[in-house]
C-alpha positions in Angstrom: 41.8 -5.4 67.2 41.0 -2.0 65.6 37.7 -1.9 67.3 39.2 -2.9 70.6 41.7 -0.1 70.4 39.0 2.4 69.5 37.0 1.3 72.5 40.0 1.5 74.7 40.8 5.1 73.7 37.1 6.0 74.2 37.3 4.4 77.7 40.3 6.6 78.7 38.5 9.7 77.4 35.4 8.9 79.4 37.4 8.3 82.6 39.2 11.6 82.2 35.9 13.4 81.8 34.4 11.8 84.9 37.2 11.9 87.5 34.9 11.4 90.5 33.6 8.1 89.0 37.1 7.0 88.1 38.6 7.7 91.5 35.8 5.9 93.3 36.0 2.8 91.1 39.8 2.7 91.2 39.9 3.1 94.9 37.5 0.2 95.5 39.4 -2.0 93.2 42.8 -1.0 94.7 41.5 -1.9 98.1 40.1 -5.3 97.0 43.0 -6.3 94.8 45.6 -5.0 97.3 44.1 -7.0 100.2 44.1 -10.2 98.0 47.6 -9.6 96.8 48.9 -9.1 100.4 47.3 -12.3 101.7 48.3 -14.4 98.7 51.9 -13.3 99.1 51.8 -14.8 102.6 49.9 -17.9 101.4 52.4 -18.4 98.6 55.4 -18.2 100.9 53.9 -20.4 103.7 51.6 -22.9 101.9 52.5 -23.1 98.3 56.3 -22.6 98.1 58.0 -26.0 98.5 60.7 -26.6 101.0 64.1 -25.8 99.5 65.1 -29.4 98.7 65.4 -31.7 95.7 62.0 -33.4 95.1 60.4 -31.5 98.0 57.2 -33.5 97.8 59.1 -36.6 99.0 60.9 -35.0 101.9 59.3 -36.1 105.1 59.8 -35.5 108.8 59.8 -38.6 111.0 57.8 -38.4 114.2 56.3 -40.4 117.1 52.5 -40.0 116.7 50.3 -40.0 119.8 46.5 -39.8 119.9 46.7 -36.1 120.8 49.2 -35.4 117.9 52.7 -35.9 116.6 56.0 -35.3 118.5 58.8 -34.3 116.1 61.7 -34.6 118.6 63.5 -37.9 118.6 66.2 -39.9 120.4 69.4 -41.6 119.3 67.7 -45.0 119.5 64.7 -44.1 117.3 66.9 -42.3 114.8 69.2 -45.4 114.4 66.2 -47.6 113.8 64.7 -45.2 111.2 68.0 -44.9 109.3 67.9 -48.7 108.8 64.7 -48.6 106.8 66.4 -48.2 103.5 63.6 -49.9 101.6 61.3 -47.0 102.2 63.6 -44.1 103.1 67.0 -42.6 102.0 69.1 -39.6 103.1 67.7 -39.9 106.6 69.3 -37.0 108.5 69.2 -35.7 112.0 69.5 -32.0 112.9 68.8 -29.5 115.7 69.2 -25.7 115.8 70.8 -23.5 118.4 73.5 -20.8 118.9 77.2 -20.8 119.6 79.5 -18.1 120.7 81.9 -16.8 118.1 85.1 -15.7 119.9 88.6 -14.9 118.7 87.2 -12.1 116.5 87.0 -8.3 117.0 83.4 -8.3 118.2 82.2 -11.6 119.9 78.7 -12.6 118.7 76.2 -15.4 118.8 75.9 -17.4 115.6 73.0 -19.5 114.5 74.1 -23.1 114.2 72.7 -26.3 112.9 74.1 -29.6 114.2 73.5 -32.0 111.4 74.3 -35.6 110.4 76.2 -36.2 107.1 73.0 -37.0 105.1 71.6 -33.5 105.8 73.4 -32.0 102.8 72.2 -34.4 100.1 68.7 -34.3 101.6 68.4 -30.6 101.2 70.7 -30.3 98.2 73.0 -27.9 99.9 75.8 -27.0 97.4 79.2 -25.8 98.4 81.3 -23.0 96.9 84.5 -24.4 98.5 85.5 -27.5 100.3 83.3 -30.5 101.2 80.5 -31.7 103.5 80.8 -33.9 106.5 81.9 -37.5 106.4 80.0 -40.3 108.4 83.0 -40.5 110.8 82.7 -36.8 111.6 79.1 -37.3 112.9 79.9 -40.1 115.3 80.7 -39.6 119.0 84.2 -38.2 119.6 84.5 -37.5 115.9 86.7 -34.7 114.5 85.6 -31.2 115.2 84.8 -29.6 111.8 82.6 -26.8 110.6 80.9 -25.6 107.4 80.3 -21.9 107.1 77.4 -20.1 105.3 78.4 -17.7 102.6 77.1 -14.7 104.4 78.7 -15.6 107.7 82.0 -16.3 106.0 82.0 -12.9 104.4 80.6 -11.0 107.4 82.8 -12.4 110.1 85.9 -13.6 108.2 86.1 -11.1 105.4 85.5 -13.7 102.7 89.0 -15.1 103.3 89.5 -17.6 100.4 92.1 -19.6 102.3 89.9 -20.2 105.4 89.1 -23.8 104.3 91.5 -26.0 106.3 92.0 -23.3 109.0 90.5 -23.4 112.5 88.0 -21.0 114.0 86.9 -20.7 117.7 83.3 -21.4 118.4 82.3 -21.5 122.1 85.9 -21.8 123.2 86.4 -24.9 121.0 88.5 -25.0 117.8 86.8 -26.3 114.7 88.5 -26.9 111.3 86.6 -25.3 108.5 86.0 -27.9 105.8 83.6 -26.1 103.5 81.8 -22.9 102.5 78.2 -23.1 101.4 77.4 -21.5 98.0 75.7 -18.1 98.0 71.9 -18.1 97.8 71.4 -21.5 99.3 68.2 -21.8 101.4 67.2 -24.2 104.1 64.0 -24.9 106.0 65.5 -23.6 109.2 63.5 -21.0 111.1 66.5 -18.6 111.1 69.3 -18.2 108.5 72.1 -20.7 109.5 75.6 -19.2 110.0 77.5 -22.5 110.5 76.8 -26.2 110.4 78.5 -28.5 113.0 78.4 -32.4 113.2 75.5 -33.9 115.2 77.1 -36.9 117.0 74.4 -39.6 117.1 75.4 -42.6 119.2 73.9 -45.8 117.6 74.7 -47.7 120.7 73.2 -45.2 123.2 70.4 -46.2 125.6 69.5 -42.6 126.2 65.8 -41.7 125.6 66.4 -37.9 125.7 64.6 -36.5 122.7 66.6 -33.5 121.5 66.8 -33.4 117.7 64.6 -33.8 114.6 64.8 -36.4 111.9 63.9 -36.1 108.2 64.3 -38.3 105.2 63.3 -38.7 101.6 60.9 -41.4 100.4 62.3 -43.9 98.0 61.0 -43.7 94.5 57.7 -45.5 94.1 57.0 -45.5 97.9 53.9 -43.6 98.8 53.3 -41.8 102.1 50.7 -44.4 103.0 53.1 -47.3 102.4 55.8 -45.6 104.4 53.5 -45.0 107.4 52.3 -48.6 107.3 55.9 -49.8 107.4 56.8 -47.3 110.2 53.9 -48.6 112.3 55.4 -52.0 112.2 58.8 -50.5 113.1 57.2 -48.9 116.1 56.0 -52.4 117.3 59.5 -53.6 116.9 60.9 -50.7 118.9 58.5 -51.4 121.8 59.6 -55.0 121.9 63.3 -54.2 121.9 63.0 -51.3 124.3 60.1 -52.0 126.7 61.0 -49.0 129.0 61.3 -46.5 126.1 60.1 -43.1 127.0 56.4 -42.4 126.2 56.0 -45.3 123.7 52.7 -46.5 125.1 50.5 -48.9 123.2 48.7 -46.2 121.3 51.9 -44.4 120.1 53.4 -45.2 116.7 55.9 -44.0 114.2 54.8 -41.9 111.2 56.1 -39.8 108.3 54.6 -36.4 107.3 55.5 -34.2 104.4 57.9 -31.6 105.8 56.1 -28.7 104.3 52.8 -29.8 106.0 54.6 -30.3 109.3 56.2 -26.8 109.1 52.9 -24.9 108.4 51.1 -26.9 111.1 47.8 -25.3 112.2 48.6 -22.0 110.5 47.0 -23.5 107.3 43.5 -23.0 108.6 44.3 -19.5 109.7 45.6 -18.4 106.3 42.7 -20.1 104.5 40.3 -18.1 106.7 42.1 -14.9 105.7 41.9 -15.9 102.1 38.1 -16.3 102.4 37.9 -12.9 104.1 39.8 -11.1 101.4 37.8 -12.8 98.7 34.7 -11.2 100.3 36.4 -7.8 100.3 37.2 -8.2 96.6 33.6 -9.3 95.7 32.3 -6.3 97.6 34.6 -4.0 95.7 33.5 -5.6 92.4 29.8 -5.2 93.4 30.5 -1.5 94.1 32.2 -0.9 90.8 29.4 -2.9 89.0 26.8 -0.6 90.6 28.8 2.5 89.6 29.0 1.2 86.0 25.3 0.4 86.0 24.5 3.9 87.1 26.7 5.3 84.4 25.3 3.0 81.8 21.8 4.1 82.7 22.8 7.7 82.1 24.2 6.7 78.7 21.0 4.9 77.4 20.4 7.6 74.8 24.0 7.3 73.6 23.7 3.5 73.4 20.3 3.7 71.7 21.8 6.0 69.0 24.7 3.6 68.5 22.3 0.7 68.1 20.2 2.8 65.7 23.3 3.5 63.6 23.9 -0.2 63.2 25.9 -1.4 66.3 24.9 -4.9 67.3 24.2 -6.0 70.9 27.5 -7.9 71.1 29.4 -4.8 69.8 27.9 -2.6 72.5 28.5 -5.2 75.2 32.1 -5.6 74.1 32.6 -1.8 74.3 31.3 -1.7 77.9 33.4 -4.6 78.8 36.5 -3.0 77.3 35.8 0.1 79.3 36.4 -2.0 82.4 39.9 -2.9 81.3 41.6 0.4 82.2 39.9 0.2 85.6 41.3 -3.3 86.2 44.7 -2.4 84.9 45.1 0.7 87.1 43.4 -1.0 90.1 45.6 -4.0 89.7 48.8 -2.0 89.6 47.9 0.1 92.6 46.6 -3.0 94.4 49.9 -4.7 93.9 51.7 -1.7 95.3 49.3 -1.4 98.2 49.4 -5.1 99.0 53.2 -5.2 99.0 53.5 -2.2 101.3 50.6 -3.3 103.5 51.7 -6.8 104.2 55.3 -5.7 104.8 54.1 -3.2 107.4 51.8 -5.7 109.1 54.4 -8.5 109.2 57.0 -6.1 110.5 54.6 -5.0 113.2 53.9 -8.5 114.6 53.7 -11.6 112.4 53.4 -13.8 115.5 54.7 -17.3 115.0 53.8 -17.8 111.3 56.3 -20.2 109.9 58.5 -19.6 106.9 57.9 -15.8 106.8 61.3 -15.0 108.2 62.3 -12.2 110.6 59.7 -9.4 110.3 58.3 -11.1 107.2 61.6 -10.9 105.3 60.9 -14.1 103.4 57.6 -12.9 102.0 58.5 -11.6 98.5 56.6 -10.7 95.3 57.7 -13.5 92.9 56.1 -14.5 89.6 53.4 -16.5 91.4 52.2 -13.3 93.2 52.5 -11.2 90.0 50.5 -13.8 88.0 47.9 -14.0 90.7 47.5 -10.2 90.7 47.1 -10.0 86.9 44.6 -12.9 87.0 42.5 -11.3 89.7 42.7 -7.9 88.0 41.3 -9.2 84.7 38.9 -11.6 86.2 37.3 -8.7 88.0 37.0 -6.9 84.7 34.4 -9.5 83.6 32.8 -9.7 87.0 32.0 -6.0 87.4 31.6 -5.3 83.7 29.1 -8.1 83.0 26.0 -6.5 84.5 26.3 -3.2 82.6 27.0 -5.1 79.4 23.9 -7.2 79.9 21.9 -4.1 80.7 23.1 -2.3 77.5 22.4 -5.3 75.3 18.7 -5.1 76.5 18.2 -1.4 75.8 14.9 -0.6 74.2 16.1 1.5 71.3 12.8 2.8 70.1 11.5 3.8 73.5 14.7 5.5 74.6 14.9 7.5 71.4 11.3 8.6 71.6 11.7 9.7 75.2 15.0 11.4 74.5 16.8 9.8 77.4 16.6 7.1 80.0 13.2 6.3 81.3 12.4 6.6 85.0 11.8 3.5 87.1 14.3 1.2 85.3 13.2 -2.1 86.9 16.2 -4.1 85.6 18.6 -1.5 86.9 17.0 -1.4 90.3 16.8 -5.2 90.7 20.5 -5.7 89.7 21.6 -2.8 91.9 19.5 -4.0 94.8 20.9 -7.6 94.5 24.4 -6.3 94.5 23.8 -4.1 97.6 22.2 -6.9 99.5 25.1 -9.2 98.6 27.6 -6.5 99.8 25.8 -6.1 103.1 25.7 -9.8 103.7 29.4 -10.4 103.0 30.3 -7.3 105.1 28.3 -8.6 108.0 30.1 -12.0 107.8 33.4 -10.2 108.0 32.2 -7.9 110.8 31.0 -10.9 112.9 34.3 -12.8 112.3 36.3 -9.7 113.3 34.2 -9.1 116.4 34.7 -12.7 117.5 38.4 -12.3 117.1 38.4 -9.0 119.0 36.6 -10.7 121.9 39.3 -13.4 121.7 41.9 -10.7 121.8 40.3 -9.3 125.0 40.0 -12.7 126.5 43.7 -13.5 126.0 44.7 -10.2 127.5 42.7 -11.1 130.6 44.5 -14.4 131.2 46.8 -14.4 134.2 50.2 -15.7 133.0 51.1 -16.5 136.6 54.0 -14.0 136.6 54.4 -10.3 136.9 55.2 -9.2 133.3 56.0 -5.6 134.2 59.6 -4.4 134.6 61.1 -7.8 133.8 64.0 -8.1 131.4 65.4 -11.3 129.9 68.8 -11.8 128.3 70.0 -15.0 126.7 73.5 -16.5 126.8 75.0 -19.7 125.4 77.3 -21.7 127.7 78.3 -24.3 125.1 82.0 -25.1 125.3 84.5 -26.8 127.6 84.5 -24.1 130.2 81.0 -24.9 131.4 81.0 -28.7 130.9 80.3 -29.3 134.6 77.3 -28.1 136.7 79.6 -26.6 139.2 81.1 -24.3 136.6 77.7 -23.1 135.6 76.7 -22.6 139.2 79.7 -20.3 139.9 78.8 -18.2 136.8 75.2 -18.0 138.0 76.2 -17.0 141.5 78.6 -14.3 140.3 76.2 -13.1 137.6 73.2 -12.7 139.9 75.3 -10.9 142.5 76.7 -8.4 139.9 73.3 -7.8 138.3 71.6 -7.0 141.6 74.3 -4.4 142.3 73.3 -2.4 139.2 71.3 0.8 139.7 67.7 0.3 138.9 67.8 -3.5 139.5 65.8 -4.9 142.4 66.4 -8.7 141.8 68.0 -11.1 139.4 67.8 -14.8 138.7 68.9 -17.5 136.3 66.6 -19.9 134.4 67.1 -22.6 131.8 63.8 -21.6 130.1 61.7 -18.4 130.1 57.9 -18.6 130.8 55.6 -18.4 127.8 58.4 -19.7 125.5 58.2 -23.4 126.3 61.0 -25.7 127.2 62.0 -29.3 127.9 59.3 -31.7 128.9 60.3 -34.7 131.1 58.5 -37.7 132.6 58.2 -38.2 136.3 57.4 -41.1 138.6 56.2 -40.9 142.2 58.2 -42.9 144.7 56.1 -45.6 146.4 53.3 -45.5 143.8 52.7 -48.4 141.5 52.6 -47.9 137.7 49.7 -49.1 135.5 49.7 -48.9 131.7 52.5 -46.3 131.4 56.1 -46.4 132.5 55.6 -43.0 134.1 53.0 -41.2 136.3 53.1 -38.1 134.1 54.9 -35.6 132.0 55.5 -31.9 132.4 57.8 -28.9 131.7 61.1 -28.9 133.6 63.1 -25.8 134.5 66.4 -25.3 136.2 66.4 -22.1 138.2 68.4 -20.1 140.8 67.0 -19.4 144.3 65.5 -15.9 143.6 63.7 -17.0 140.4 60.2 -17.0 142.1 60.9 -13.6 143.7 61.9 -12.1 140.4 58.7 -13.2 138.6 56.6 -12.8 141.8 55.3 -16.4 141.6 53.3 -17.0 144.8 54.2 -19.7 147.2 51.1 -21.9 148.1 52.7 -24.2 150.6 56.2 -25.2 151.7 59.3 -23.1 150.9 61.3 -21.6 148.0 64.9 -22.8 147.2 67.6 -21.4 149.4 71.4 -21.4 149.5 71.4 -24.8 151.2 70.0 -26.4 148.1 73.4 -26.8 146.4 75.4 -29.5 144.7 75.9 -32.5 147.0 72.8 -31.6 149.2 69.7 -33.8 149.1 67.8 -33.3 145.9 64.7 -31.1 146.1 62.1 -30.0 143.7 59.3 -27.4 143.6 56.1 -28.2 141.7 53.2 -26.1 140.6 49.5 -26.2 141.7 48.5 -28.0 138.4 50.9 -30.9 139.1 49.8 -31.1 142.7 46.1 -31.4 141.8 46.6 -33.8 138.9 49.0 -36.3 140.5 47.8 -35.9 144.2 44.1 -35.2 143.9 42.7 -34.5 147.4 46.1 -35.1 149.0 49.1 -33.1 150.0 52.3 -33.8 147.9 54.5 -31.8 150.2 57.5 -33.9 151.3 56.7 -36.6 148.8 59.5 -37.9 146.5 59.6 -38.1 142.7 62.0 -39.3 140.1 62.4 -36.9 137.1 63.2 -38.6 133.8 64.2 -41.9 135.5 64.7 -44.6 132.8 65.3 -42.0 130.1 69.0 -42.3 130.0 72.2 -41.9 132.1 71.6 -38.1 132.3 68.8 -38.8 134.8 70.6 -41.3 137.1 69.9 -39.4 140.3 68.1 -40.2 143.6 64.5 -39.2 144.2 63.9 -35.5 144.8 61.8 -34.3 147.7 59.0 -31.9 147.0 59.7 -28.9 149.3 57.3 -26.3 147.8 54.1 -25.8 145.8 53.8 -22.6 143.8 51.2 -21.0 141.6 50.6 -22.0 138.0 52.7 -20.3 135.3 52.0 -20.5 131.6 55.0 -22.2 130.1 53.5 -22.1 126.6 50.9 -19.9 124.9 48.3 -18.2 127.0 45.4 -20.0 125.3 46.6 -23.3 126.7 46.1 -24.4 130.3 49.2 -24.5 132.6 50.9 -27.9 132.6 52.3 -29.9 135.5 55.6 -28.1 136.0 58.8 -29.0 138.0 61.5 -26.6 139.1 64.9 -27.8 140.3 67.9 -25.9 141.7 70.5 -25.1 139.1 73.3 -26.4 141.4 71.7 -29.8 141.7 71.8 -30.9 138.0 73.7 -33.9 136.8 76.7 -33.0 134.6 75.2 -35.0 131.8 71.9 -33.1 131.9 73.7 -29.8 132.1 75.8 -30.7 129.1 73.0 -32.2 127.0 70.0 -29.8 127.7 70.7 -26.7 129.7 73.9 -24.9 128.8 73.2 -24.5 125.1 71.0 -21.5 125.9 70.2 -20.0 129.3 68.4 -16.9 130.4 69.1 -14.2 132.9 66.0 -12.5 134.3 66.2 -9.0 135.8 63.5 -7.3 137.9 63.9 -3.5 137.3 62.6 -0.5 139.1 62.2 1.4 135.9 61.5 0.7 132.2 63.3 -2.7 131.6 65.3 -1.7 128.6 66.8 1.2 130.5 69.2 -1.3 132.2 69.8 -3.5 129.2 73.1 -2.0 128.2 74.6 -2.1 131.7 73.3 -5.7 132.2 74.9 -6.8 128.9 78.3 -5.3 129.9 78.1 -6.9 133.3 77.3 -10.3 132.0 80.1 -10.1 129.4 82.6 -9.2 132.1 81.4 -12.0 134.5 81.4 -14.7 131.7 84.8 -13.7 130.3 83.5 -12.0 127.1 80.5 -14.3 126.1 78.0 -12.4 123.9 74.5 -11.7 125.2 71.6 -11.8 122.8 67.8 -11.8 122.5 67.4 -9.0 125.1 63.6 -8.7 125.5 61.1 -7.7 128.1 58.6 -10.2 129.4 55.8 -8.0 128.0 57.4 -8.3 124.5 57.6 -12.1 125.0 54.0 -12.2 126.1 52.9 -10.2 123.0 54.8 -12.6 120.8 52.9 -15.6 122.2 49.6 -14.1 121.1 51.1 -12.7 117.9 49.3 -15.0 115.5 45.9 -14.4 117.1 46.6 -10.7 117.1 47.6 -10.8 113.5 44.5 -12.6 112.5 42.3 -10.2 114.5 44.0 -7.2 113.1 43.7 -8.3 109.5 40.1 -9.4 109.8 39.2 -6.2 111.6 40.7 -4.2 108.7 38.9 -6.3 106.2 35.6 -6.0 108.2 35.8 -2.3 108.5 36.8 -1.9 104.8 33.9 -4.2 103.8 31.4 -2.2 105.9 32.6 1.1 104.4 32.4 -0.3 100.8 28.9 -1.6 101.6 27.9 1.8 102.9 29.2 3.4 99.8 27.3 0.9 97.7 24.0 1.6 99.6 24.6 5.3 99.3 25.4 5.1 95.6 22.3 3.0 94.8 19.9 5.2 96.8 21.4 8.4 95.4 20.7 6.9 91.9 17.2 5.9 92.9 16.5 9.5 94.1 17.9 10.9 90.9 15.9 8.4 88.8 12.6 9.2 90.7 13.2 12.9 90.7 10.2 13.7 88.5 8.0 11.3 90.4 9.0 12.8 93.8 8.3 16.3 92.3 4.8 15.3 91.2 4.0 13.8 94.6 5.2 17.0 96.4 3.2 19.1 93.9 0.1 17.1 94.7 0.5 17.7 98.4 2.9 15.1 99.8 5.1 16.6 102.6 8.9 16.4 102.6 9.0 14.0 105.6 6.9 11.5 103.7 9.3 11.5 100.8 12.3 11.2 103.1 10.7 8.2 104.8 9.8 6.6 101.5 13.4 6.5 100.5 14.6 5.6 104.0 12.2 2.6 104.0 13.4 1.4 100.6 17.0 1.6 101.6 16.5 0.0 105.0 14.5 -2.8 103.4 17.7 -3.7 101.4 19.7 -3.4 104.6 17.4 -5.8 106.5 17.5 -8.4 103.7 21.4 -8.1 103.6 21.6 -8.4 107.4 19.3 -11.5 107.5 21.3 -13.2 104.7 24.6 -12.3 106.3 23.6 -13.5 109.8 22.5 -16.8 108.3 25.8 -17.2 106.4 27.8 -16.3 109.5 25.9 -18.9 111.6 26.7 -21.5 108.9 30.4 -20.5 108.8 30.8 -20.2 112.6 32.2 -23.7 112.9 35.2 -22.7 110.7 36.3 -19.9 113.0 35.7 -21.8 116.3 39.3 -23.2 116.4 40.6 -19.6 116.4 38.6 -18.5 119.4 39.5 -18.5 123.1 36.8 -18.4 125.8 34.3 -17.1 123.2 31.4 -19.0 121.7 31.5 -19.1 117.9 27.8 -18.2 118.0 28.1 -15.6 120.8 24.7 -13.8 121.0 26.4 -10.5 121.9 28.3 -10.6 118.7 25.4 -11.8 116.5 23.3 -9.0 117.9 25.9 -6.2 118.1 27.5 -6.6 114.6 24.1 -6.5 112.7 23.2 -3.4 114.8 26.5 -1.7 113.9 26.1 -2.5 110.2 22.4 -1.4 110.3 23.5 1.9 111.8 26.1 2.3 109.0 23.4 1.5 106.4 21.0 4.0 108.0 23.6 6.8 107.7 24.3 5.8 104.1 20.6 6.0 103.2 19.9 9.1 105.2 21.7 11.5 102.9 19.9 10.4 99.7 16.6 10.4 101.6 17.3 14.0 102.8 18.0 15.0 99.2 14.6 13.5 98.2 12.8 15.6 100.8 14.3 18.8 99.5 13.3 18.4 95.8 11.9 21.7 94.4 8.8 20.6 92.2 9.0 23.5 89.9 12.7 23.0 89.1 12.4 19.2 88.8 9.4 19.3 86.5 10.9 22.0 84.2 14.1 19.9 83.8 
């Protein structure tokens, strides 16, 4: 320990005496460790942190699994059957998320709500500060109207009134008795913090096949996931026999359980693992840079080390001293890296985290906990041995006699050059892999921006409103609000058109089956599935969706009139290939439940394709129906929980936002308006995850290229310094300056070529891992695999040029005298 402390003090003195070396080494480590800390903090939150529930590894989400993937939404019938499987499952709970209007307070607002069954609270271990949870009777149809408040919502909206349990509050014009207050600090797996929990009324006797909520449960002790899935597959066969007309339960569909955390992270796992690999490359490049710096400094200290050895220091003692000198670098680099990583990831997530689950609003859930601290400490001290190993080995092999006779380090240190060259080649190879990956994602970014969404995104503003409550129970009530709201919005200055829609393009919505009148069915009870949207008459005009054939909706398409529907081009080509669907009739959702008991609808128009989901997916078969022609049951179950107003403006969209909000609150009798966003903001959010990956990988790629350039420059500068006497002799014997410059250039570019060849081969081998993140770009795109090496080669040439220029300007007289 005494020797260790001596070495540590000596290290600090050396670093203070060589500030340029210290700053360069600390900067490289800060960048590498900071990038790793940032990405690990996201990985820790998304992939490693368990769901906030007792025994989280046994909490599973129940789904209907199709060959193309699982569907997590379920119906009353399926949920009732799953809840009966008590030999493999317990605490089976149903839930769905949404918003309600909080009225009867000073400032009306929208509250985030979770409709849940009674077993939700024991499943997630939600503890209460006051009151109780729901009883089974309260989660049955026509059960008592009760509510449980979150601690934050209770304090924010009701001032933390301790006597509120037992009192009633008004949510969406309906009185609910408060029966409980959740304890402070309770977390759930909900995408947004929940303000209040309301009973989810599941009808065990329902024949409705509307899939509108999610089901989760806990595996019984001793039951593995494989055993549960085998049992659920048998339950799926039972369900098919008992309900032959059940929606979408074809012969290939089955029931399955999936660990909730795995279901939540979805395909983001591969994305984060790709980023983890990228930042590991950045860290290794930083370590290689610092190792090269330490090698250069160790070479300049050969005489000192030889004297120490001559005075009795053993090889292990000298190696330990050099390794100890790396500790301050690791400590300072780790501390600064932790700070840089925390600030950096917070800024990036606040900018646009896309749809990364579990990170919260603007990355609020990503925190620096003990896992992240332990990771940073581990990485910091692991790098100590990585970048301190090569100098220690070099020092242990010092020729004491030869060094003392020559009075300093000998020129042409073969070991030094070989190790340094190997490190530089490795840096260049890893930097090229990152540059190629970043370039592929940049091309994906450009390709996504060139996709036509099918609507005019410019000057379009969306505002969301919840119509849940008794006032809008009937379709006619909603239609009156829509008519008045559209008229008042279009009268505002700066507004050219307005419309209503149950869903907004690019955000997804309800998917319903359809059957074609007069066409026989084969293996499926339906002819197809597609997104379904309820709209007002000027919806297509507001979004500038082109009419291909037929007509748009008009004022005659109202309640009581013959049912009509407009379909998109994709649905026309898929269900009527080579034929004209105009004036054909279809049934939407027929057989799915009483909500869809309506006559066939006539196809009166065919419009252009609109992306209802992300831009990297092809448009689906889409159906549009007039808002006035919905059944009351469908309006109550699906539509009115959240609707959208769309405004086409003549100026910047947000310039009319305040006036539009005031107008809608007046028309609706004081209902709050939330989620005011332009369509350009919504479009940016749909590509947010791809943009996030591209932005990070580009930052990593550019950082890696700069670090590699610094490494090349450092090595070649050392080579020039090492060969100073040799170069002076060559010039004295008649070699011109250009020849000396070219000699150094050739040596440096040879390393660059080796690194580029190795990096290209590695990138080709790894291309299959990035293929799933690309859109309209080949993972082995020749433009990328030619352009990126040329860019890195140019960077390497610049890095070599300056040491080569220095070699050509050596003064033989000065060099030989020194």
